[in-house]
N, C-alpha and C positions, 0 to 999 in steps of 0.2 A: 515516613513518621508524621505525626500530627502534633503541631505546636500551637500554642496559645496565640490568638489573633492579636494581642496586645504587642507582640514581638514585632509585628509587621509596621506598627507606627514608629519604630526606632530605627533611624538610618544609620549606616556606618560612618565613621568619621573619615572623609576622603584623604585627609593629610597624611594618615597612618600608611595607606598605600603608596602615597609618594615619596614619604620617609622610608619605605623600605626599597623603593627604586633607586632613591639617593645613595642609600647605604650599600645597595648592590653596585651602583657606579664607583663608590668609593673603593669597594673590595677589588673591582676591576683596575684601579689605579688612577681613577679620575680625581681632580682636586676639587672636590664640592664644597660650596659655601652654604651652611645650614642657617636659612632664616624662615623656617617653616613651624618648628616646633616651640611652644611656650615654656622654654626653660633655659635661662641664662647659663652661660659657662662658667659659672663660679660654683665651687664645691660649697657644702654646708660649713658654715664658720667653725673653726677649730674648737671654739669653747663649747659648742653644741655637741660636736663629736666626741670631745673628751667626757662631757657628762653621760653620753650614751654608752661610752666605754665603761666608766665607772658604774653605771646602773646594771650592766651586765656582770661586772666584777663582784658587784654586792649582792647578786642573786635577785635582781628586780625584775623577774620573768614570769611572775603569776599574775592573775587578774587583778585589775584594778577594779573599784567601784564603777557601777555602769556608765555613771556621768562624769567619770574622770577622777584622776587624783586631786584630792581637796586642795592641795598646794598650788597643783597648776590651776585650777579654776579660780583661785584666790589672786594668782599671779595675772591671769587674764583680765580679772576684774580690776585689778591695779593699773593694768595698762590702759584700759578705757578711762579710768579715774585721771591718769597722769598725763595722757595726751589728747584726750577728747573730751575731758571735763563731764564725763558721764558716769553717773553714781549707779553701778548695776551690782546687785547682789550676788555673790559668787554661786548661790543656789540657783540662779537663772542660767547658767552656763552649763552646756552639756558637750563634752570633748567626744570627737568623734574620729572615726577612720577617714582622714582626708575631708575636705568640704564636700564630696560625694556623699558621705555619710550624712552630713548635716542636711543635705538637700533631699537625701531618701527619706529621712525621718519627717522634714518639713512638709514634703508633697504628700506623704502618706496620712499625715495628720490633718492637712487643711483642706484636701479636695478630695472628691469622689465622683463617681460615675455621673455626668450630666451638669457638673460645675464647669465654668468658663474661668480662663485664666488670661490675663492680659500681659503681654511680655513685647518688649521691643523687637523691632526686626531691622538690622542684624543683632543676634546675640550668640552666646556661647551655645551650641547645638544641645549639649547634655542638659542645660536648664529646660529646653522644650522636652526632651524626651524623659525626664523625671515626671513631669507633669502627665504626658501620655501614658506612662506605665501606671499613674495613679487613675486612668481612664478618664482624665479631664479633657474638656475640649480646649483648644488653643486659638487665641485671637492674637496673632502676631501684627503688631502695629508698625507700619513701616516709618522709621525715623530718618532725620537727615541734618544737615548744618542748620536749618531753621529752628530745631528743637535741640540744637547742641548733640545730635545723634543719641538722643536720651528719650525715654518715655516720662514726658512732663505730667504736670497736674491737668493741663488743658486736654491732652490727649487721652489721659485716663478718663476725665469726665465725658469727652465725647464718644469713647467706645465703651464705656460701661454699660452692661446689659442687665436685665432682671436677674439673670441666672449667674452673673459673674461673681466669683467669691474670692478671688485673689489677684492682686497686681505684683509682678515681680519685676525688679530693677536691678542693674549690675552697675556699680559705680566704683572706681573707674571700669569702664566695659572692656570686654573682649568681644569683637575684635578692633573697636575704634579707638579705645584709650581715652574716651570722654567722660566727663564726670557732672553730676549735680551739686550745685553748691548748697550751703546750708539753707537758704531761703527756699530754695527749689525743693529740697528734701521735706522742709516742713509744709510746703504747700501739696506736695503729694500726699504725705501722711494725713493731712486735714481732708482732702478729697476723698481718700479711701475710707477714713473715718466717717465721713457723711454718708457714704454708701453702706456702712456696716460691714465691710470687707475686711480682708486680711492684707498685710503689706510683707512682702518677702524681699529682703535686698541682700544681693551678692556682694560682698565687700572684699573677695579674696585678693585683690590687687592693692588694698588699703595700705597706705604707707609708700608705696611707689607712684609719687605724684612729682610733678614738676612744675615750677613757677605757681604753685598753689598749695596750700596746706592740706594735709589730708584729714578728713572728718569721717564721722560714722552717723548713720540714722538712728543709732541708739541714744544720741545726744537730743533729737529733736522728736523722737517717736518711741517712747518707752514700750509701745504695744507692738512695734514691729518685730518680725523674725529677722534676725541677722545672721548671716553666715560668713565665716571667715576661715582662713587656712594659715598653717605654717609652711606651705609649700612656696609661695612667691617671694613675698618681702623677706621672710626668715630663711629662705633658700633649704628649705628641707622637703623638697618634692617627693622622693623615695621613701621617707620616713611614714608618709601617709598619716597626717594627723591635720585635723581641723577642729572647728567648734561652732556651736549653735547657740546665740543668745535669744531666750524665749520669754514671753511673759509668763509670770509666775504660775498662773492657771494652767499653762501648757506644759509645764515641767513633768508632771506626774505621767501624764499619756505618752509624751515623748520618751520619757525613761522606760516605760513599759513596752514601748515599740523597740526601742535600743536593746533591751534585754533579749528580745527574741530575734532581733535582725543580725547583730554584731557582738552582743554581750558587753564589750567594753573595746576601747582603742587599745592600740599596741603599747605594751606597758613601757618597754625600754625607749620608745620615742617619747612617751609623756614625761619620763624623767630627763631625757635629753632636753626637752623643750623648756624646762624650767630655767636653762641657762640663756635662751634666747631673750629674756628680760632684764640680763645684767648690763650694767654700763659698757663692759668691755666689748660684748656682743653687739649692743646697740651702736657702737662708735664703727664698728666694721660694716654693719648693715647700712649705715648713712653713707659710708664711703662707696659702697656698691650702688646706693641709689644715684649718688652724684655720677659716678661712672655711666649708669645707665643714661643719665640725662645727657652727658656728653655724646653717648652714642646716638641717642635721638636726634641731637642737633646736627651732628654729622649726616646722619640719614636724611634729614629733612632738607639740608643744604643740597644734597646730590639728588634728591628728588625734585626740588625746586628748579635745578639745572635742566633737569628732563621734562619739566612741566607736568610732573605728576603729584606734587606735593599737596596733601589734603588742605583745604580752604582754612580749616581750623586744626591747629597743631594738637596731636595727642597730650592730654594733661596728666595721663597716668598710665599703668601698666607698662608693657613694653612692646606695643604694636602700631602699625601704621595702617590704615585702611584706605586703600587707593583705587580710584575710578580709572578703569582701563577701557573705557567704553569706545575710545577713538581707534583702539588698536584691535579689539576683540570683543565678542559677545559670548564667549565659551572660556570661562576663567579655568576650567579645568584643563582644557586643550592648551591654554596660554602658559599655564604653569608647568605642564609637561613638557612643551618645546622649550621653555627656558631652560630646565633641568637638562633636557637632552642635548641641546645646542650650546649652553654656556655654563652647565654645572652650577646653577643657582637654584636653590630649593625654596620656594616659597608657598603660600597656602591659597587654594581656590577659594574664592567668595561663597560658592554654592555651600560650603561647610556651613556657614554662618547665617545666610541671607534667604529667606524663601523668596522676597521679591528684590530683584537687583543683583543678586549674588553672582550672576553669570557675568556681570559687567565690573566686578570687584575683586581685588586680591588683598590677603592681609601679609604683611612683612613683620617679622619680629626682629628688633634690634637687640638681638640676644648674644651677638658675636662681637669681638673685638673691632676697635676703630679702623685698623688696617684692613680687615676683612670686608668690613661693611664699605669701604671706599673701593676695594676691589669688585665688591659685588655690584655696586653703581657703574663702574666701568663696564662690566659684563653685560648689565642691563641696557646700556646705552647702545652698545653694539647690537644687541637683540632686536631693540626697538627700531634702529636704523634699518633693519632687513623687513620690517612689517609693512 
C-alpha cells in the first residue's frame, strides 16, 4: 500500500513502547514504578466528575456550537481575568478536543509548505509533528541552562530566517519543566512582532508551578495564539478537552477549520469542565499542586544524592530532565535496562530532543513520595553497576 509522504515525518512516541513493556512486566508479577508517563496518580476531582454525571443525566449529549459552550468560554475568560489579569473576549476562545485539537487548528491556520517554524530543542515531540503535518520546515534550536531551557528572544532573533513564519514556545515546558517569566515573554512577543511573524504558546502545564507564580502569554501578547488544556492542572486527561485563545481576526477561519475537522469538543466534558472553576474545585487543585511540589522536592533531593539533579530545578509541570552522559550515550538502552533490571520506568530523551536526547532522560514525579524514594534507591543500585 502507498501512503502520504507527510506520515514519514511523524515519528512514534518511544515511551509508549516502553510503557507496554512495563505493563507486561507488571502482568508477570513484577513491582514496576511508573515515572514515564505524564499523568499524575490523581483521579479527576469529584466536583468535575459529579458535573459530568449530571450532564449525562440531563441529556447533554448533543452537539454544542463548534467553538464550545458559551458558558464554558465565558468561564475560561473569567479564569484569565481573575488569575492572570488578562482581558480576553470569550469570543476569542475556541474549545477543542484536548490541547491536540487546538494545536491542529493552529498549525493548519498559521503555516504551509515552505514556511519555517522555530521551536526549542528539547520539546514535546507532538509539537514538532503537528508542524510537519502542515508541511512546514522545522528549525529546532538547541537550548540549555544558559537560556533557562527555553527559546528566548535572543535565540529567536538569531535563528529567524526570511521564510520563518512562526515561533512556538512551551512554558512550563515538557520535558524540562522550565518557564519564561513575564519580561521574557514580552521580549519574545516583541521580537516576533518585529519580524511580522506569529507566536504560538503551549501553556498546557499552566497552573502547575513551584516557587513562581503562573502566568500567561495572553497577558503581554494579545496577538499570540495560546494553547491550554483541562488535562494537566485540572486533572481531566481522559475527558479530552482543551482550548485555544486566538486574535479576533483568526476566530472565523479557525471555527471553519474546526467545523470540518472535529465539529465540536465532547459535550459532557464541556459541561463537566464548568465545575473546574468553582472555589471547591480550585481548593482541591491547589492541594494537588502542593503535593506535586513536595514530590518534586523529594525527587530532587534523591537526584542530588546521586549527582544527577538538574542545575536549575524544574519550575513547573511534573518532570525532571537529567543528563546521563557519564553513564550512557544511548538513552533508550539506558531506560530499557533500568526497567529490566530494577523495574523503574522512565522516558528516553530521544523522544524529546533532536540534539542531545541520547544523553538525557525524563523522570515524571507523578507517583507518591514513598514510590519516588524507592525509585531513587533502585536507580542508585542500577547506577552503581554502570
